[in-house]
N, C-alpha and C positions, 0 to 999 in steps of 0.2 A: 424613344425606347417604347414599346407597345406591350402592352399587358396582355397577357391573353391566357384563359386557365384551362386544368388535364382534361375539360373533356370537349373544349374544342380541338387540343391535339386530336385526340381521342375521334372524334368524328372527320377530323381532315388533316389529314397526315402529310399533305399535298403542301400545307404550310411551312414546313422543314426542307422539301426538298427545294424551295423555290426560295430561300429564306435569305436576304438582301440586307438584313440590317438586325441587329439585336434584338430579342425578345428577352420580356420576363416572364415569367411562369408562374402563376400567384391561384392559390387555392381559396375559395371563391367562402365555401363554410368558414376556415378560421380566418378567413383574411392574412394569411403569412405568404411573403414568398418562397416559393421551394427553387426556385432554379432561373438562371440567368442562360439562357443560347444565343450563343453568339456563330456568324456564319463561317465554316470556313470553306476559303478558298484556295483553289489548287490549282496552281495556272502548269495548264500543259505545256510541255516543253518542247512535245512533237511539232506546232506550230513554228516556235521559237526555230528550232533547228530547220526544219523543212524550208524556209525562208532563209536562210543563211548558206544553205547545204545545195540548193535546188541548181543552181545553175552548174554544179559540179557532175549532176548525175547524166550518164549517160543515157541516154534514151535508146532501145534496141527496137530494133523489127520484128524480132525474134519472138513468136509467141509462148505463154507461161507455160503451156500447156505441150509445147515443144520442148522446153527444155528440161520439163518435167522429165515428159519421155525420154529424153537423152539421160539424163542422171538416172533414171530407174536402170535403163539396159547396160551404162557401164559396170551399175552394182551386181547387176548380174551376170557380167562376165565374169566380173573381177571374183565375185564368190563362187561359180561355176569352175574356174580355171581353179581356184584355190584349194577345191576340194577335189577334182580331177587330179591335181600334184598329190597332196595327201594320200589318196588314194596309193596312186603308183609308188610312193613311197615306203608303204606299208605293203605292198605287196612284192616289193624288190629288196631281194636275197643279196647279204654282201660277200658270199665267195664267187657269184654268178657272172662276176667282171663288170664289166662298164654301163653305168643307168644311158637305157634311156631314154632322149624325150617323151613325156608322154602326148600319146594321140589325142587330139582334143575332139570330139564330134560334131557338128552342126548341127542343132535341130530347132527347125523352124527359124533357118537364117537368125538364131538370135543374137550368136557371137558377131555376125558382120556388121559392120558399120555402115 
């Protein structure tokens, strides 16, 4: 176990970030032990799991940008249709007879696949 002073830790904090073994912190003036610092090693579960499941992942030829764009268009389509349907139901009266389905206009081909 290495012995280090408080001043050395204040000057060089990298000592703590690259810690591989325990360090005893001493106060040089009072000649007392202040603390023991032990490294905390957190094993990354990502590396372990990626090795186990790497064979199960299907590689796609579609770019992430395209997938994101398709999802965005689908969300817009769903939102727009719901808004039009809600407006239609609000404007329809009960005594006017059968309800006709709403006419959904296409703007800039947003709703086309």
